[in-house]
C-alpha positions as CSV (number, residue, x, y, z in Angstrom):
1,M,46.1,-55.9,-4.0
2,G,47.3,-57.8,-7.0
3,D,46.0,-60.9,-8.8
4,N,45.2,-63.0,-5.8
5,N,41.7,-61.7,-5.0
6,I,38.4,-61.2,-6.6
7,I,37.0,-57.6,-6.6
8,V,33.5,-56.6,-7.9
9,T,32.1,-53.1,-8.2
10,R,28.7,-52.3,-6.8
11,K,26.7,-49.1,-5.9
12,S,26.5,-48.2,-2.2
13,A,23.2,-48.2,-0.4
14,A,24.6,-46.0,2.4
15,A,27.9,-44.4,3.6
16,I,30.7,-46.9,3.8
17,T,34.2,-46.4,5.2
18,A,37.3,-47.8,3.4
19,L,38.1,-51.4,4.4
20,Q,34.7,-51.9,6.1
21,L,32.9,-55.3,6.0
22,V,29.8,-55.0,3.8
23,K,26.8,-57.1,2.7
24,F,24.8,-57.1,-0.5
25,T,21.2,-55.8,-0.4
26,S,18.3,-57.3,-2.2
27,A,18.7,-54.4,-4.7
28,G,22.2,-55.5,-5.5
29,K,23.9,-52.7,-3.7
30,V,26.3,-52.9,-0.7
31,T,25.8,-51.6,2.8
32,P,27.9,-51.9,6.0
33,V,27.7,-54.9,8.3
34,T,26.1,-53.6,11.5
35,T,25.6,-56.7,13.7
36,A,28.4,-58.7,15.4
37,G,28.8,-62.1,13.7
38,E,26.7,-61.0,10.7
39,K,27.3,-62.6,7.3
40,A,29.8,-60.3,5.4
41,D,29.8,-60.6,1.6
42,G,33.0,-58.6,1.2
43,I,35.3,-55.8,2.2
44,A,34.9,-52.3,0.7
45,Q,38.2,-51.2,-0.9
46,R,37.4,-47.5,-0.6
47,A,34.9,-45.3,1.1
48,A,31.5,-44.1,-0.2
49,A,30.1,-40.8,1.2
50,G,26.5,-41.9,0.7
51,A,24.2,-43.9,-1.5
52,D,24.7,-44.7,-5.2
53,E,28.5,-44.3,-5.3
54,A,30.6,-47.0,-7.0
55,V,32.5,-49.1,-4.5
56,E,35.0,-51.9,-5.2
57,V,34.4,-54.9,-3.0
58,A,36.9,-57.7,-2.3
59,V,34.7,-60.8,-2.3
60,F,37.5,-63.4,-2.1
61,G,41.3,-63.4,-1.4
62,L,44.0,-61.5,0.3
63,T,42.8,-58.0,1.3
64,K,43.2,-55.4,4.0
65,A,40.6,-55.0,6.7
66,V,40.3,-53.0,9.9
67,A,40.7,-54.8,13.2
68,G,38.1,-54.2,15.9
69,A,40.4,-55.6,18.7
70,D,43.6,-57.6,19.2
71,L,43.4,-60.7,17.0
72,T,44.6,-64.2,17.7
73,E,47.6,-65.0,15.5
74,G,46.4,-66.9,12.4
75,G,42.9,-67.3,13.8
76,L,39.5,-67.1,12.2
77,V,37.8,-63.7,12.2
78,M,34.2,-62.5,12.1
79,A,32.5,-59.1,11.9
80,N,31.8,-56.8,14.8
81,A,28.9,-54.3,14.9
82,S,31.1,-51.6,13.3
83,G,32.1,-53.8,10.3
84,R,35.6,-54.5,11.6
85,V,37.2,-57.9,12.1
86,I,37.4,-59.6,15.5
87,D,38.3,-63.1,16.6
88,Y,35.6,-65.6,15.7
89,A,33.8,-66.8,18.8
90,A,30.5,-68.6,18.3
91,S,28.1,-68.6,21.1
92,G,27.0,-72.1,20.4
93,A,23.4,-71.1,20.4
94,G,22.9,-71.2,16.7
95,D,23.0,-67.4,16.5
96,N,24.1,-67.2,12.8
97,E,27.7,-66.1,13.7
98,Y,29.8,-66.4,10.6
99,A,33.6,-66.7,10.2
100,I,34.6,-64.7,7.2
101,G,38.3,-65.5,6.9
102,R,41.6,-65.6,8.7
103,W,44.1,-63.0,9.9
104,L,47.5,-63.3,8.3
105,P,50.2,-62.0,10.7
106,N,53.8,-61.6,9.7
107,V,57.1,-61.2,11.5
108,N,56.6,-57.4,11.8
109,H,52.9,-57.6,12.7
110,T,52.0,-60.1,15.4
111,T,49.6,-58.0,17.4
112,T,46.7,-55.8,16.5
113,A,44.6,-53.0,18.1
114,D,41.2,-51.6,17.4
115,G,41.3,-49.5,14.3
116,E,44.5,-50.9,12.9
117,E,44.7,-52.1,9.3
118,V,45.5,-55.8,8.9
119,F,45.8,-58.4,6.1
120,I,43.2,-61.1,6.0
121,L,42.4,-64.0,3.7
122,F,38.7,-63.2,3.0
123,T,37.0,-66.5,2.2
124,G,33.3,-65.5,2.6
125,A,30.9,-66.4,5.4
126,S,31.0,-69.9,6.9
127,E,28.8,-70.8,9.8
128,F,30.6,-72.9,12.4
129,G,28.4,-72.3,15.5
130,A,26.3,-75.1,16.9
């Protein structure tokens, strides 16, 4: 993606799909995000078929991700239970729902659909819920 992001390489703890939101384990590996609103530590830049494969993970900056639904133009995004990005929508109940970045639309890409690749500015997890 160029020089405008930070990528680290880690071993996988499980199978991971390309551009899936991931989190770090206590063993220093990466595993898919599996809960809506969960804190995502990065976005896998390629797939891993199983455990102990090297995976490049974007931990900051401009990167591709996979949309889990139509996104609000320029809006904050969070993880869904499949490790895709959806619009950030805190329940207000203090449920640890984390915004992880912002969707960056362009003149040729102003709507999205489930499964579509999109560009986001990944900034890491921020908790905005009440």
